[in-house]
N, C-alpha and C positions, 0 to 999 in steps of 0.2 A: 515676697520674693518668688517670682515664677520659677518653677522647677521643671525645665525641659532641656533636652540635650542641646538645642540650638543656642540657648542662652549661655550655656557653659562652654561652648566650643573654644572660644579664645582662651579662657582660663585653663581648660584641659590641655590645649596645645602648649600654652606657656609653661604649665607645670610639667608636661612631658619634656620640654626643652631643659628645664632645671634638672630633671631626673637623668636624662641621657648625658648631659654635660658632666654631671657629677660622676657617673659611672665611667665615662670615657677618660676624664682627667685622672680619676683614681687609678685606672688600669695602666695608663701611660705614664704614671709617676709624676704628674704635675704637682709641685709643692703646694701644701695647704689643702690637699684633697685626700688625706689619709682615710677619712670616713666617707669617701665618695661612693662606697658600696651601698649606702642607704638609698641611692637612686632607684634600685630595684624595688625597695619598699614603697617608694612613691608611685612607681608604675603599678604595683599591685593595688594600691588604694584607688587609682584612676580606673583600673580595669573593673574593680568591684562596683564602683559607682556607675559606670556605663552599663555593665551587664545587668545589674539589678534594675536599672531604669528600663532597659529593653524588655525584660521579662515581666515586670510589674505592669508596665503600660500595655503590653500585649494581653495580659490577663484581664486588665480592666476593660479593654476594648472587646474582649471575647474572641480575638483572632490570633492568639499566641500559638505558634507552631514549633514543636521541638525540632523537627527536621529543618525547617526554615532557619531557626536560630543557629543550629550547628553548621549549616551550609554557609551562613553569613560569616561565622567565625573562621571557617576554613578558607573562604574567599579572601579574608583579611590576612591570614597568617601564612598559608601554605605556599603561594606562588613565590614570594621572595625567599622563603626558607628553602624551598626546593632548588631555586637558582643558586643560592649560597652553597648548598651541599654539592650540587653538580660542579660548580667552579672548583671547590676544594678537592673533589675527587679527581678532576681533570688535572689540576696543577700538581696534586699529590703524586700522580703517576710519574712525573718527572723529578720531583724533589724529595719525596718521603721514602725513608728506608722501609723495608718490609715490615718490621714490628710496628713502626709508626703508621704505615699505610693500613695495615690490618686493623689497628685500633681506630683509625678514622672510618674505615668501613663499618665497623661495629657501632660506633657512635652515630654515624649517619642513619643507620636503621632505627636506632632508638630515638633519635631526634625527630625523624619523619613520622614515627608512631606515637610521639609525645609521651615517651617513657624514659627520656634521658635523665630526668631527676632521680628516678629510681636506680638507673644504671650507675650514675655517678655516686650515689649513696652506697651502693653495693661495692663499688670499686674502691672507695675511700678506705685507707688503712695504712699500716706501717710500711708496706712494700708497694704502695701505690706510686705511679709515675707522677712527676711534677705536673701541676695544673697547666703550666705553659706548654706542655706537650699535647694538650687536649684541645684541638681546634674548634670543637663544638661544645665546650664546657658551658658556655653562656646560655645554651638552649635549655638548661635545666629550668629556667624561669618560665619559658614558653610552655614546657610540659606541665609545670605546676598550674599555670593559668588555664591550660586546656582541660586539665582534670577538674578544676574549679568550674569551668563552663559546663562540663558534663553533669555535675552534681547540683549546682545552684538551681537551674530551672526545674529540676525534678522536685526538689524540696519545696520551692515556692509554689509550684503547681499543686502539690499535695495539700499544703497549708491553705491555699485558695479554695480548693474543693471542700475542705473541712469548714473553713470560715472565711468567706470573701471579705476583702477590705484591707486597707493598708495597715490597720492596727495589728492584725494577726501576722502580717508579713514582717512588720517591725519587730514583734516579739520573737519570731523565728530567727531573724537576723541577729538580734541581741543575744539570744541563747547560744546560737552557733558561735558568735563572736567571743563570748565569755569562755565557752568550752575550749575553743581553739587557742585562745590566749593563755588559758591555764595549762593546756598541753604544751604550748610553746615554752613557757617558763620552766615547767617541770622537765621536759625532754632536753631542753638546751643545757640544763645542769648535768644531766646524766649521759646524754649522747648528742653532743652538739652537731655532729655531721648529719644525723637523721633530722634534727630540728631545722637545719639549714635547708635541706633539699626537699623534704616531704610536705605534702599538701596539708595534713592535719595540723601542722605547726605553723603553717603560713596562711591558712584560710582566713584567720582573723584580720589580717592586713587587708585582704580583698573585701571581707565583710564590713570593715570599717567604712569603705567607700559606699557600700550599700546603705549603711546607716545615714550617711550624708544625704543620699538621694531621698530616703524615706522621711527623715526628720527635717531636712532643709525646707520642704514645702510647707511646714507648719510655722516657720519663722518669718517674721516681718522685721527685717533689720534696717536701721537707718544707714545713710551713707557713711556717717562717722563710725558706726559700729562695724560696717563691712571693711572700711579702711583699716580699722584697728585689727580686726581678725586677720586680714591678709598680711599686714605688716608683721604681726606676731608669727604667722605661719612661715613667711619667707625667712625671717630671722632665725626661727627654730631649724629650718632646713640648713641654713648656713652654719649654725652652731653644730648641728649633727655632722655635717661634712667636715668641720674643722676640729672637733674634739673627740669624736668616737674613735676608739682604738681598733684598727683592723685585725689585731690579734685577739680581741675579746670574743667570748662566746656569743654567737648570734643565731637567731634573732632574740628570743627571750624578752625580758622586760626592757632591754635597751632599745629595741625597735619601736617602743611606744613613742619615742621622741619624733622620728621622721614621719610616723603614721599620723600622729596628732597634728603635726605641722601641715601635712597634705590635706587633712580633713578641714583645717581652718581656712586654707586657701580656697578650697572648693566651696565651703559654706559662704565665704565672702562674695564670690562670684562678681568680682569688680571689673575684670578686663582692664587692668591698670598698666602702667609702664612696666611693672614687675613681670607681667605675663603677656600683655597685649602688644608689645613692641614688634616691629616687623621681623627683626632677627629671630626672636624667640618663636614667632609664629612659623617662620620658615623652618627652623630646627624642629619644632613640634610636629609639623607635617611629615617630616622625614625621620622622626624619632625611632620608629620601628626599624627602618633600614640602617640608621646610624647604629642602633644597638646590635643588629645582626652582623654588620661588617667590622665594627671596631675591634672585636676580640680576635678574629683571625688575623687582622693587620698587626695587632700587638703581638700575637704568637709568632708571626713571621719575623718581627723585630728580634724577639728572643732567639728564634731559630738561627738568625744570621748574626747573633751576638752583637746587636746594635741597640739594645734597649737602654743603654746608658749613654749613647751618642746623641747629644742634643740636636744637631741638624737632622739626623735620621728620625728622631721622635717628632720633630716639627713636620717633616715630610710625611710621616705616617699619619699624623693628624689631618693634614691636607688631603691625603689619599683617602682617608675614611670619609671625609666630607664629599669627595668626588664620587666614590663608589655608592654612598648612600643616595646622592642625588640621582645617579644613573638608575639605581634600583627602584627608587620612588617613581621616577619619570617613565622608565621603560618597562618596569615589571609590576609594581604595586598598582598603580592607577590603571594602566591598560588592561591588566588581567581582571581587576575588579569590575571595570565597565563591561568587559566581554562576558564575564560570568553572570553578571546581573541581568543580561539580556537573554540568557538561556533558561529554559525550563529546568526544574529541579533535577530530573533524571539526567539530562545532558550536561548540566553544570557539574553534577556529582561525578559522572563518568569522566569528564575532562580532567577534573582534579585528581581523581583516582589514577587515571592513566599517566598523568605527569609525575605523580609521586612514584608510581611503579617504575617509570623510566630511570629513576635515580636509585630507588630502593634495591632493585635486583642487581645492578652493577655493584652497589655497596656490599650486597650479600656475597657476590662473587669474589670481591676483594678480600672480604673476611674469610671466606671458605678456602681461598687459595693462599692464606697466611701472608697476605700483603703482596702477593705476586712476586716471587723471587726471580732473579735473572735480569732485572732492569738496571742493575749496577754491576760493577766489576766484582769478581769473587772476593777480593780483598776487602772491599767496602762492605759487602753483605756479611762477610765473616765477622767484621768488627761490630756491625749492627746486631747480629744474632747473639752476641755475647750477653745481651740483656736478658736472655732466657736461659743462660747457662748457670743456673743456681743449683743448689743441692736438690737432686731429683726426689728426695724424700721429704722435702720441706713441708708439704701439706700434711703428711703423715706424722712427722716427728717434731714439728715446731708449732707452738701456739702463740697467738697474739691476743687472745681473749678466751674467756671461759675458764672453768675450773678443772679441766681434764689435762693432766700432765703426763704425757707418755714417756716410757723408757724405751728408746729405740736402740737396737744393737746392730753394729756394723762389723763385718769381718766374721770371726768365729762366734760361737754361742757362749763360750766361757768368758765371763766378764773379767777384763784385765785392766781397763782404763775407763775413767768417768770423765766426760766433758760437761761442764756446767757453765751457764751464762745466758746471754741474750741472743739476738739474731746473729751477731758476729760469731758466736759459738756454732750456730747452725751452718754458717758459711764456711767455717774452717774445719769442720769435723772430717770431711773427706781427705784433706791433706794429712790429718793425723792418722787416719786409717791406712793410707798409702805408705806411711813411714815405717810400718812394722816390716821386719825382714821375712818372717815366716808366713804372714798373711792369715793366721788363724786366731789371733787375739781378738776378743770381743771388745769393741769400743762402744760405750753407752753414752747416749746424748740426752741431757736434760736441759732444755732451753725454753725461754719465754721472751717475747719481744719487749725490748726497752726495759729489761728487768735483770740487772746483774745480781749475783748471789751476794747480798749485803743485808743480813738480818738487821731489822730496825729501819730499813728504808721505807719511806712512805711517799706516795705521789701527792703533789699539790692538789687541792680540791679542784682547781681549774683544769688540771690535766687528768683527773680521775674519771673513768667511765664506769658505769654500773657493772658491765661485764668484764672489766679488767681486774684480774686477780693476781697481781704481782706478789703481794704479801703472802697469799696462800701458796703460790709457787715456791717462794723462798722457804716457807715452813715445811712444805712437802720435801724439798731437797734436803733440808737439815735432818728430817726424820729418816728419810731413806739412806742418806749418807751414813748416819750413825749405826745402821744395821749392817753395813758392809764390812768385810774383812779388812784389816789394816794394811794388808799387802797391796790393795788396789789404789794406785795413785789417782789424783784428781787434777784435771787441767781446767783452770778458770780463765774464761775469755769474756770480755765485755767492752762496750763502747761507753765509757764513763763520761766523756766530755759532753756528749749530747744531753745528758741529764744535768750536768753542772751549768752549761751555758746555753742550752737549746741546740737543736739540730742546725747544721750549717749548710743544708741543701740550698742550692741556688745562691751560694755565697751569703747566706743570711746570718748576720752576726748579732743576735739579740742579747747574748750574755744575760739570760734570765733562767734561773733554775727551774727544773721540772719536778724536783723531789725535795724532801726535807727529812730531818732526823729528829733532833730534840726540839727545834723551833723552825718556824717558817722564815726564809729569807726571800725578799723580792728581787734582789740582785745578787750576782755571784761575787760576794765580798770575800776577802781573805779568810774571815772567820768561818764562812760557809765552806770554803774549799778545805780548810784545816779539819773541820768536822767530817766532811765527806772522806778525806784522805785517811783519817783515823779509823773510819769504818772499813775501808779497803784493807788496811793493815791488820786490824783486829780480827776481821772475818777470816783472812788468810791464816793468821796465827792460830785461830781456834780450830780450823781444819787440820793444821799441821801438828796438833797435839796427837792425832790418831793416824795420820798417813802422810805420804809424800805429796807435796802440793807444788804445782807448776803454775806460775802466773805469766800470762802472755801479755807482752807490751801492747799498747793500743795500736790498732791498724790505722794507717794514715787515712784521713777523710778528705776526699778530693774537693767536695763542695759543689760538684756538678756531675751530671749523669755522664759517666765515661763512655759507654758504648754509643750513646746518641751523639755526644759531642764529637767523638773521634770519627765515627762514620760520616757525619756531615762534613767535617773538615776534609776528610779524604775525598769525598765526592766532589768538593769544590776545589780540590787541588791545593789545599792549605797545609801548613806544617802539621805533621801527625804525631807530635810528641807532647803529651799532656803530663803536667806535674804540678806539685806545690813545693814551696820551699821548706827546708828543714826548720827554719825559723818559725814559720806558720804552724808546723806540726808541734814544735816545742811550746809555743804559746798556749796551745789548747791542752797539752798533755804533760807538761813538766811536773805538775803537782801529782799526777797519777804515777809517774816514774818514781817520784820521791816516796810515795806511799808504798809502792812495791819494793823499793830498795829497803825501806824500813822493815818490812815483813821479812825480807831476806836476811837482814842483819840481826833481827830480834829472834826469829824462830826458824831460820834455816830453809825457808821456801826457796824454790828454784825459779829462775827467770828465763823465759823464752823470748828472744828478741827477733821480730820479723824484719826489722829495718835493713839489715845487711842484704836481704833478698829483694827488697822493694825500693830501696833508696841508695843513691850514690852521688858523689860530687855535690853535696848540699841540696839535693832535690829528691823528692819521693814521687815515683812515676805511676801513672795510671794505665800505661800500656807498655807492651814489650813486643818489638818486631811487628808493629802494626796491629797487634791484637790486644784488646782491653784486658786488664787484670781484674776489673770490677764488673759486676752486672748492674750496678747503679752508681751511686756517688760514694758509697762507703763500705759496701759489702763485697769482699773478694768473690770472684766467680770461681767455678770449679777449676778453671785454668789458673787463675791467680792463686788459689789455695794450693795447687800442686807445687808451686814454687817454694812453699814452706815445708815440704817434706824433709829436707835436711835438718831444719830446725826441730821438727817434731820427733826426729829419730832419737833424740836424747831421752825421750820418755820411755822408749822400749829397751834401752841398753841394759837396764838392770832387772828386766822382767824375766 
């Protein structure tokens, strides 16, 4: 089987078409493509195959050039990427609120410097914005590939200098493949976000393509063998698309399936109906532009609240095809031909200049905090509420690590303790404002996604190596036992997200994130009973020593309130956001019952925020055109201030 790039062109194009269709249909919510995210893994295998071939052949000919290699990659990737970023910045000026526009400016800079995978990894966390608010999120894969391009030729060149020949190259690829695969499996279990975005846990997917290039030349396969390999490979891709769970940790060992499938199709090198048909060749030629444009089009659907509107989705798919064809015909091909005719210095200068033409405006957008004044003051006030969180959040609240600060608000003399998760951090300012004399010290102990419930354990799939919820609970119990009995404690938590999963973007998984005596895979009545009993017993245990206040659950909107409200106001749509009391009760009735049981059994006191946030059967996300939340479920400083009358009860007997 001859092993050269020309022989593989149709197979590679066809495989690219499979990959990009899987990704696009997955993101646009086409039924049956829940595992379509594996398309990125297919792209990685193809990329590794091509790059290894280019480097090894250049070394064998004795004319390999690092600068030439990097320039060729830049010619391929940068023009269309720069055009996309320029269009988004231009359109964003008219459509995006300042917080969103500032974020786009930042992401543009990281995308153009191929560091966006690191940026998105660093951003990911409990308070991160929804993925559908990140217009350039998909560029993480381009950054990972570019980083691979930087490293691969250096390693292969060093190996070649030590021992020329494909055997040594193959061993180098095999060792790198095994090390990266091991890292992927290990890191995915401990920190799936890092495993998803970073190169060292993704490199094995690209190196697998290098193995196909190096080992494929040693194989002499019959037509029947190639047909079998290709059929198995295509079927495995379809299986991966159909059965892999988008909520599973990724990549890890699960990614072996689509990677192996892609390797088999490349090894077969058949150019069959599966890959060589005219439609797939057309899509394969435009696969890069399709990938670039599909995600912003999808984000626009979400932005306009049309992602569940079938005709709009079909129109968006058609628009993606049109934009990709225009990008391929007007940008990719002309720019590549133009740059190939220029000497290295001039081609590099041209690419650098074009990048800077977009990079510096993006820098200005970021530096100007999204350029305020483009919308009415009312609209921008609503958008700005997304940053109106506890100003001491970074100092006083933890979402990882084993440092648990005691932050004091108001006076220095400890008078009240607030304990709980991020909702406790969001409400502490309302409690501080509720005191009449202003000199009582309010102490905050909080940890993300971690209510004070001794015995609570995170499910293995939700546990991170640096997440120390159990240690936080033990620390609170130890510190609380040393306090004078005269200091009351206020317990605040978002229990429903641990019982059913978070409901951001109206996601209703109903899958537990925690367990106690046994692991439940669904939120059964038995699980909820056990969870509720721990809410009751933990409150009663505290009540043996001091006065305990339990705050009823804060309504969860299920959508980002500042972003949704400001967008609706900008488009002149109705500006009243709410959820029904029925929806609230569905998620929280069992919590109320547990709190009521603690009140009846051991005299704890109940603080109910609903009279201040809900009326006429609805719980509202805004008041007078201003959001009450800084995201989908955390009250902002403005929203928290509405609960001052509720918290006044805590100070009446102090």
